[in-house]
MIDO-356579 format. One record per atom (N, C-alpha, C): residue in one letter; y, z, x. Coordinates in pm, whole numbers, plus 50000, padded with zeros to 5 digits. Example, Ala and Ser with C-alpha at 12.3 -4.5 7.8 and 13.67 -1.06 7.14 Angstrom:
# MIDO-356579
A494315078051319 A495505078051230 A496705078051320 S497755070851285 S498945071451367 S500035078751290 
# end
This chain:
# MIDO-356579
M551998291374920 M550968298474996 M550278308674906 K548958309674921 K548178318874838 K548478333374875 V548558341874774 V548798356074795 V547508362574842 E547608371574940 E546428378274994 E546288392274935 Y545138394674869 Y544818407974817 Y543518412574883 K543558423774953 K542338429175011 K542348444274990 F542108448274864 F542268462274827 F541328471374906 D540118466474942 D539178474975013 D539628477875156 Q540468469175213 Q540978471375348 Q542278479175350 Y542858481675233 Y544178487775226 Y544188500875149 I543058507975142 I542998520075062 I543958530875114 M544198530975247 M545128540875302 M546578537875266 A546868525475228 A548208522375176 A548408530075046 D547328531274967 D547408539174845 D547588553974879 F546908558574983 F547058572575025 F548498575475068 I549108566375143 I550508568175184 I551418568175061 A551128559374965 A551898559074840 A551738572274765 F550498577374761 F550208590274697 F551028601374761 T551038601774894 T551748612274967 T553248611474941 F553768599374940 F555188597274910 F555518602074769 R554668598574673 R554918602474533 R554848617674517 V553868624074580 V553718638574570 V554928645774630 A555438640274739 A556598646474805 A557858645274722 N557918635574631 N559178632774561 N559058633974409 V558158642274361 V558048644574217 V559378649674163 G559858643174058 G561118647073997 G562348641774067 E562128634174176 E563268628974253 E563558614374224 G562688607774147 G562848593474123 G563998590474029 E564418577874032 E565488573273943 E564998561073867 E563778562073815 E563188550673747 E563968547173620 E563968534373588 E564598530073464 E563808535573346 E564468536473231 E563838542173113 E562548534873075 K562528521673093 K561338513973057 K560138518173142 Y560398522873267 Y559328527573352 Y558928541873315 K559928550273288 K559638564173254 K558728565273131 A558988556773034 A558208557172910 A556738554272936 L556468544873025 L555088541273055 L554418551873141 M555188557873233 M554628567473327 M554338580973263 R555178584673166 R555088598073109 R553708600973050 G553048611273104 G551758615473050 G550578606973092 S550788597173180 S549678588573222 S548758596173316 E547548591073334 E546548597573418 E547058599273561 V547648588773616 V548108589473755 V549258599273769 E550148599973670 E551288609273679 E550808623773673 K549828626473590 K549288640173581 K548658644273713 W547958634873776 W547308637573905 W548368640474013 I549408632274018 I550478633974116 I551178647474095 E551488650573971 E552198663073941 E551338675273973 E550038674273945 E549138685473975 E549058687874125 A548958677074202 A548928678574348 A550228684874399 H551348680674343 H552648686174383 H552708701174354 E552228705174238 E552278719274198 E551388727874287 N550328722074342 N549378729674424 N549758730074573 L550818723174610 L551258723274750 L551728737174792 S551418740674915 S552018752874971 S553478749975003 S554278760175016 S555698758075047 S555858751375183 D554978754575278 D555038748375411 D554708733575405 D553688729975327 D553308715775316 D554408707775245 L554988713675141 L556058706775070 L557258704475163 K557578714575242 K558698713275337 K558418702175438 E557188701775489 E556828691675589 E556778677675526 L556288676775405 L556278663975334 L557698658675318 Q558618667475287 Q559998663175266 Q560688659475397 V560088663575508 V560588659175638 V560228644575661 F558968641075637 F558468627775671 F558518617775556 F558528622675432 F558468613575317 F559678614975225 Q560758620375278 Q561978621675199 Q562438607875153 K562828606775028 K563078593674966 K564248586075026 D565128592775100 D566268585875159 D565958580175298 S565298588275382 S565078583875519 S563778576175540 H562758578575456 H561528570475461 H560868570275599 I560858581375670 I560368581275808 I558938576175818 A558018582275743 A556618577875750 A556408564475681 I557078562475568 I556948549875495 I557328537975584 S558268540175674 S558748529375759 S557708524675860 L556608532075873 L555538528075965 L554538518575899 I554718515475772 I553778506775701 I553568493375773 P554628486375818 P554398473775890 P553538475776017 Y553788486676089 Y552998489676209 Y551548491976171 W551308499976069 W549928502576025 W549238489675981 Y549988480975917 Y549408468075876 Y548988459975999 R549878458976099 R549558451376220 R548368457176293 R548198470276286 R547078476976356 R545808477376272 N545818471276154 N544648471976063 N544228486576041 A545208495076020 A544958509476013 A544798514675871 F544818505975772 F544758510475633 F543338511475576 S542338509175659 S540958508975606 S540348522975592 S540838532675672 S540278546175666 S541278556175722 I541048568875690 I541938579375741 I541828580375892 D540628578375948 D540468579076093 D541268568176162 A541228556076104 A541998544976163 A543498547776154 L543918553676043 L545338556776023 L545808567076126 L545048577876141 L545448588476233 L545378583676378 D544368575876409 D544238570676545 D545428561776581 S545908554076484 S547038545176510 S548318553176540 I548428565076479 I549598573576504 I549488579776643 R548298584576679 R548108590976809 R548358581376924 T548038568576904 T548108558877014 T549358550077012 I550228552176916 I551428543776909 I552328546577029 E552868536177086 E553788537777198 E555108543577148 E555748551277235 E556978558077194 E558038548177143 K558188536977213 K559188527177173 K558868521577035 Q557578518777008 Q557168513676876 Q557458523876767 L557188536476798 L557418547076700 L558898548176666 V559738548376768 V561168549376747 V561688537576665 E561258525476703 E561678513476630 E561208514176485 G559998519176466 G559438519976331 G560198529276240 I560478541476288 I561108551376201 I562598548876183 V563208541176273 V564628538076260 V564858525576176 N563978515776189 N564128503276113 N563508504875975 T564138512775893 T563618515175758 T563748502575674 S563178502975555 S563118491075469 S564498486275425 F565548494875438 F566868490475394 F567798487375511 V567238485475633 V568048482075748 V568288467075752 D569518463075758 D569888448975766 D569538443575905 D569208430575913 D568838424476041 D569928426076146 S571188425176105 S572288426576201 S572338440576260 V571968450676180 V571978464476227 V570878466876330 K569748459576313 K568618461376404 K568968457876548 Q570038450576570 Q570438446676705 Q571238457776776 L571678467776701 L572478478576759 L571618488476836 P572208495976930 P571478506876995 P570978516776890 V569928524076924 V569258532876827 V570218542676761 E571028549576841 E571918559676783 E572928553476687 K573468541876722 K574418535176633 K573718530276506 R572478525976520 R571708521776403 R571568533376305 I571208544876359 I571008556676274 I572308560576204 K573398560476278 K574688564276220 K575158554476112 S574678542076120 S575098531976022 S574228531975896 L573148539775897 L572228539775783 L572888545975659 P572608540375540 P573168545875415 P572348557575361 I572238568075445 I571448579875407 I572298592375431 P571918603775371 P572678616175391 P572758620075538 E573818627175574 E574028631375712 E572858639675765 E572298648075679 E571168656475720 E569998647975767 E569758636775696 E568648627875734 E568968620575864 K570208617375887 K570598610976014 K570328620276132 W570688633176116 W570448642776223 W568948644276248 K568178643776143 K566718644776158 K566168632976238 L566638620976207 L566208609176280 L566628609776427 L567848614176451 L568328615476588 L567458625176668 Y567038635876604 Y566148645476671 Y564788639176701 F564248632076602 F562908626476617 F562838615476723 V563878607276734 V563808596476834 V563828602376975 Q564308614776989 Q564308621377118 Q563038629477142 H562228631277038 H560998639077049 H559838631676980 P559518619677025 P558478611476957 P557098617876956 N556738625177060 N555418631277063 N555278642076957 E556378649076929 E556368658976822 E556158652176687 V556788640676668 V556618632976545 V555138629476526 K554518624276630 K553118620176620 K552218632076586 E552428643176655 E551588654976633 E551758660576492 R552998662176449 R553248667976317 R552778658676205 L553038645576221 L552648636176116 L551128635376104 C550418635376217 C548948635076212 C548388647376141 K548898658976177 K548428671376115 K548708671475965 L549888666975928 L550268666775787 L549378657275706 L549228644975753 L548438635175680 L546968639475670 K546438644975777 K545038649575776 K544868660675673 R545818669875668 R545748681075575 R545858676375430 I546828667875403 I547018662875266 I545818654675223 Y545308646475312 Y544138638175279 Y542948646975243 E542648656775327 E541458665175305 E541588673875180 Q542788678775153 Q542948688075041 Q543148681274906 Y543738669274906 Y544138663374778 Y543628649274751 Y543168642374854 Y542848628174835 Y541398624574861 A540778630774960 A539448626775006 A538418626574893 D538438636874808 D537448637774700 D537598626774596 F538758620274592 F539018610074492 F538998595774550 E538828594774682 E539008581674746 E538068570974690 S536798574074679 S535838564174627 S536158560274484 L536508570274403 L536858567574263 L538108558774255 L539098561774339 L540328553974338 L540088539574382 L539238537874483 L538918524374528 L538258516474416 T537378523174340 T536728516774226 T537738513274118 K538668522674091 K539708520073990 K540568508074029 I540968507674157 I541798496474203 I541028483474193 K539768483774238 K538928471774233 K538758466774091 D538448475973999 D538228472073859 D539508466173798 K540638472373825 K541898467473768 K542238453673822 V542058451773952 V542378438874013 V541468427973959 E540188431173945 E539218421173899 E539428417373754 H540008426373675 H540228423473533 H541598417273504 L542418415973609 L543708409673589 L543558394673576 N544438388673500 N544498374173493 N545068369373627 E544218362873708 E544618359573845 E545868350873851 Q545928340973764 Q547078331873766 Q548358339273729 E548308347473623 E549488354873579 E549898365373682 Y548908371973746 Y549208382273845 Y549828375973969 D549298364574012 D549878357474125 D551338354074099 Q551598348973980 Q552968345173945 Q553878357473943 F553378368373886 F554128380873880 F554468385974020 I553488385774111 I553688390474247 I554678381574321 K554558368674304 K555458359374373 K556908361274324 E557058363874195 E558398366574142 E558958379474201 M558108389874213 M558538402374275 M558938400274420 A558098392774493 A558368390274635 A559668382774654 S559928373174568 S561158365474577 S562378374074548 Q562198383874459 Q563308392474419 Q563578403774518 Y562508409474576 Y562658421674655 Y562398419974805 T561968408074849 T561758405674991 T562388392275028 N562258388675155 N562768375775202 N561698364975197 W560618367575125 W559538357775116 W560038345075049 D559778333675113 D560278320875062 D559178311375017 G557948316475009 G556838307874967 G556118301475083 N556668302475203 N556048296075319 N555298305975408 K555938317475436 K555238327075522 K554208334975440 K553418342675509 K552328350175447 K552868361375358 L552228363275245 L552558374175153 L551318382775133 V551398395175175 V550258404375165 V550548414975060 V549638416274964 V549788425874856 V548748436874871 M549208449174867 M548318460674875 M548368467774740 P547428464874650 P547438471274518 P547258486274530 S548048493774454 S548008508374463 S547868514574325 Y546918523774314 Y546778531674191 Y547868542374186 S548078548974300 S549008560274305 S550458556374284 M550798543974315 M552188539574304 M552598537474159 S551638536974067 S551908535473923 S552718522773895 V553978523973853 V554808512273826 V555788509473939 G555678517274048 G556598515574160 G556098505274261 F556868503174365 F556468494174472 F557228497674600 I556668493274713 I557308494574844 I557258480774907 S558348476174965 S558368462775024 S558908462975166 F558368453975248 F558838452275385 F558808437575421 D559708433775511 D559738420175563 D559528420275713 E558528412975758 E558318410375899 E558628395675924 E558668391776050 E559008377976082 E558038367976020 E556738371376021 E555728361875975 E555048365975845 V555408377575792 V554718382375672 V555648391375591 S555508390775459 S556148400275369 S555068409275311 L555348422175303 L554368431975257 L554838438275126 L553918439575032 L554208446274905 L553098456274874 V553458468974864 V552538478974807 V552958480374662 V552118475674571 V552508474474430 V551638483174340 G552278491674261 G551538499374162 G550938490174057 L549658492074029 L548958483173936 L549518483873795 D550108495273759 D550668496373624 D551948488373608 R552528483873719 R553748475873708 R553448462573640 F552288456773672 F551908444273608 F551618446573460 N550938457673430 N550678461073290 N551978462573213 L552988468473280 L554288470273216 L554928456873186 S554868447673283 S555478434573260 S554788427373145 Q553448429073136 Q552698423173026 Q553108429572894 K553258442872897 K553618450272776 K554998445972726 M555918444172821 M557268439972783 M557258425972722 R556398417172780 R556278403772722 R555668404572583 D554658413172567 D554008414672437 D555008419672333 E555868429072373 E556868434472281 E557848423572238 K558228414872330 K559128403872296 K558458394372197 E557168392072218 E556438383272126 E556358389271987 V556098402471981 V556028409171851 V557378408471781 L558448410471858 L559798409771800 L560058395771744 E559638385671817 E559818371971770 E559028369471642 L557808374671636 L556978372971516 L557608380371397 L558188391971425 L558858399471318 L560038391571261 K560778385071350 K561898376971304 K561408365671213 I560258360171248 I559698349371166 I559278354671029 L558638366171028 L558128371670902 L559238376770811 T560328381470870 T561368387770787 T562458377970742 D562348365270779 D563248355470719 D562968355070568 E564008355870484 E563818357470340 E562968346470279 R563198333870317 R562438322870258 R560978322870304 R560758325670431 R559378326070479 R558658338270421 F559378349170406 F558808361270346 F558338358270203 N559198351970122 N558838348469984 N557708338269980 M557688329370078 M556638319170085 M555278325770110 L555248335470200 L553988342370230 L553528350670111 R554458356970040 R554078364569921 R553498355369815 L554028343369804 L553508333569708 L552108329069749 L551928326269878 L550628321269926 L549558332169926 K550008344569920 K549038355569910 K548258354769780 Q548898349769673 Q548248348969541 Q547128338669542 R547428326669596 R546438315869606 R547028304969693 A546208295269728 A546698283969807 A547578274869720 H548658269769780 H549578260669712 H549788248269798 Y550118237169732 Y550548225669811 Y552078225269811 G552648216969899 G554068217269928 G554958216469807 Y554688207069715 Y555548205269597 Y555538217769511 E554358224169496 E554248236469416 E555128247469476 I555078248669607 I555868259069675 I557358256869649 A557798244269660 A559208241069638 A559628244669495 Q558758241369399 Q559068244269259 Q559098259269231 E558128266369283 E558038280969260 E559238288369319 L559668284069438 L560738291269508 L562118285369482 G562158273869416 G563438267569385 G564178262569508 V563448256769603 V564078251269723 V563638236669739 S564268229569829 S563948215369849 S562648213769926 N562058201769916 N560818198869988 N561028199470141 S562218195070185 S562488195370329 S562568209770381 T563118218770298 T563178232970336 T561788238770346 V560928235470249 V559538240170252 V558838234970377 S558998222270408 S558348216270526 S558788223270654 H560088226270663 H560628232770783 H559998246570804 H559968254670698 H559448268270712 H557928268470724 L557248259270658 L555798258470672 L555408254970816 A556178246170878 A555888242171017 A555968254271110 I556948263071087 I557098275071169 I555928284571146 L555568286671021 L554458295670987 L553128290371039 L552938277371030 L551708271271082 L551648272571234 N552768270371299 N552828270771446 N552488284471501 H552798294971423 H552528308671468 H551278314571403 G550548306471331 G549258310771279 G549278319071153 F550438320571089 F550508328870969 F549988321370846 V549918308370856 V549468300070743 V548428290270793 Q547448287470707 Q546428277370737 Q546578265870637 S546238253970681 S546318242270592 S544938236570568 N544758230670450 N543478224570415 N543718212570324 R543278200970366 R543478188770286 R542388187470180 D542808184770056 D541908182369944 D542348169569876 E541578158869900 E541938145469853 E543308141569911 N544308139569829 N545608135069880 N546628146269889 K546178158669880 K547108169969886 K546698179370000 V547738185370062 V547498195370166 V547868209070110 Y546868217870104 Y547088231270050 Y547318241270165 Y548188250770136 Y548538260770236 Y548168274570185 A547558282670274 A547148296370237 A547528305770351 I547798318270317 I548168328270416 I546948331770501 D547148333570630 D546078338070719 D546238353270731 Q545498360570650 Q545658375070644 Q545298381970774 D544328376370849 D543928382570976 D545078382371077 E545858371371076 E546968370371170 E548078380271132 V548348381671004 V549358391370959 V548908405470994 K547618408270975 K547078421571008 K547208424371157 S547018414171241 S547108416271387 S548528420271428 V549528414471362 V550908418071392 V551178432471348 I550668436171231 I550838449771182 I550168459671277 K549008455871330 K548288464471426 K549108466271554 E549718455471600 E550538456371722 E551758465271698 L552308464971577 L553408473771543 L552968488371545 E551778490871495 E551228504571497 E551108509571640 E550598500871729 E550418504871868 E551748507571938 L552778500071898 L554098501671959 L554808514371912 F554648517871782 F555468528371724 F554698540871678 L553388539571656 L552668550671594 L551618556871683 K551338550871797 K550268556471880 K550808560772013 
# end
C-alpha cells in the first residue's frame, strides 16, 4: 500500500511535536548517533531558545500535559487525525473543546505504550498497570475524573504556546517541510518509512500508513496504531541521518579498498602513467591473476579507468574519484 504524505494538512502535528520537544529539553535519551546530528542544528537551537523563554507557569503546565512518561496530550494524536484537526490551530482547539468526555478519557489513558490486552481493563486498572511513575498515574486518575478541566487547561496552554512561540514561524516551517519532502528521493524515503513502520508499529503493509513529516521532531518520531491505520510523526532529519549512516558505511568500505597494500601500491604505480596488466604484474612482482583480481575491484568502484589500445588494455587512476573520497573524509572528520 502506498504511503500517504500530506504535510500541508498536518502542520499542527508539527506544532504538537514542537510543544512536546520544548517541554522535554534535556530529558531525552537519544542514542549517541542521534545526539551528534542534533547538536547545534537549527531546529535544536530553536527548541532550546523557546524552552529558555518559557515562564515558570508555562513550563509547569507543559510538563503536566507533555511529560515524556505519561504523554497525556500526545495520546490525542489519533483523535486529532480522525477529526482532521491538524490543518490549523483553530481546528485543533475546536476539536479539544468539542471532544466527548468518554473519548477524552479513552484518549489520554490509551497512550502509545498501552498493550491491546490492557485496553480491555476498566480505566482505573488500566492506569495502575501503566509503566509510568506513580506521580503520573495519580495525575491521570485526577484527569479522568475532571475531563472538562483537562479540555479548558489544554486549550489555554496550546493557544498560548502557539501564539507566543510558533505562529510567527508557521508559514516558514510549512515551506521548510514542503521543500525537504519534495527534495527527498521518493523511492528511498518510502522504503525508509515502511521499514520504520514495520519496526515501530503494527503496520503489515495492508492497512493504511499515514506519515506526518515534522521539522520540529528533528530525528525523533511518534507512532500510533489504530485498527485501520498506523500513524507516524517523523522528524525529517531522521531520514537524513539514515542516509548519512549509509554514506559513512560506503566511505568505510572504499577506505578498506584503498588501504589494501597491493591495491594501494597499484594506484601509486598508475598515478605515474597508464600501464597494461603485464606491466603492473612485473613492476609489483605479483602474478597476473592477482593483478586481474585487484584491478577488477578498483574498476568496479571507479578508482581506475581502462582504455584499449590495439591488443592491450591500459589502466589509469581516476583522480577525480580518489579526490571525492578524500572530500567525503574531510566532511566526516574536519567540518
